[in-house]
Every structure is written in C-alpha cells, then in structure tokens.
C-alpha positions, 0 to 999 in steps of 0.5 A: 500500499502507498504511504501519504506524505502525513505517514511519517513520524519525524523525531529529533532525539532530545526534543519533545514532539515530532516535526512537520516535514524532512527534507535532505537525507538523500545519498548520493555518489559523484560519478565521473565519466572517463574516456580512454583515448579512442573509446566512444563508451565511458568508463564510468567512475565512481566517488565514494557515497555521502548523505545530504544534511537532513533539515527538519521542519515544525511549526513555532509553539513559543512554550515547547520551542522557544527554550530548545532554540535558546539552549541549543543556539550555542551548541550549533556545530556541537551538538549531536544527536540522532534523528529519525524518520519512521514510516507509519500506517494511517494511524500514525502507527509505526510501521516498516523500517525507519531511516536513522541518521545517528550521531546528527550534528547540528549545524543550523536553527532557523529563526521562525518565520514572521509577517505581519501579514499572513496567518499561516503558523510560524516554522522553523528549521533545525539543520543536520549534517550526517554521516550515512542514513541507516 
C-alpha cells in the first residue's frame, strides 16, 4: 500500500514532539565519465557515497520551542543527536524500517518565520549534517 506524506513520524532525540517535514537525507555519489583514448563509451568511476544534510521543520510553539532554540543555538556545530524518520500507517502507528541518522551534528537552527500580513503558522528549521543513513 502506498504511503501519504503525512504518514511519517519525524523526531529529533532530545527534543519533545514531532516535526512536520523532513528534507534532505539523500544518498549520492559523484560519478565521473572517463574516456580512454579512442573510446566512444566511457568508463564510470564513482566516488564515495555521501548523505545530504537533513532539515527538519515544525510549527513554532513559543512555550515548547523557544527554550529549546535558546538552549541549542550556542551548541550549533557541537551538539550531536539522532534524527529518525519512521514510516507509519494511516493511524500513525509505526510500521516498516525507519531511516535513522545517528550522530547527526546540529549545523543550523533557523529563526521562526515572521510576517505581519500572514495568518499562516510560523515554522522554523533545524539542520543536521549527517555521515550516513541506517
């Protein structure tokens, strides 16, 4: 059965609650096309795989998130944690294997969105540099 986008529980160990979205976490390798002299078809030479930064976003709750942002802003570039993206069923019961980004290094805490002309909920992001996904 196919999953909807809402059927994922995104958590950051050490932070209460769930995040509403996750971007990044893609695994990729730089691949070079190498042509030997006289060759019309290249050899493919792959570099080492790497995992893109993971960005988790959630709606800003001043009571919950204000103290967390204040506590962790001085720890950007120092604090390590685990980010987990757990598939769930339509009732948000965990199912399947999660993507686990262990030893994720906090590399950015975004400011909550602010716009005097908007009624949309304010959001903020936390970004983690990760070595791999398990």
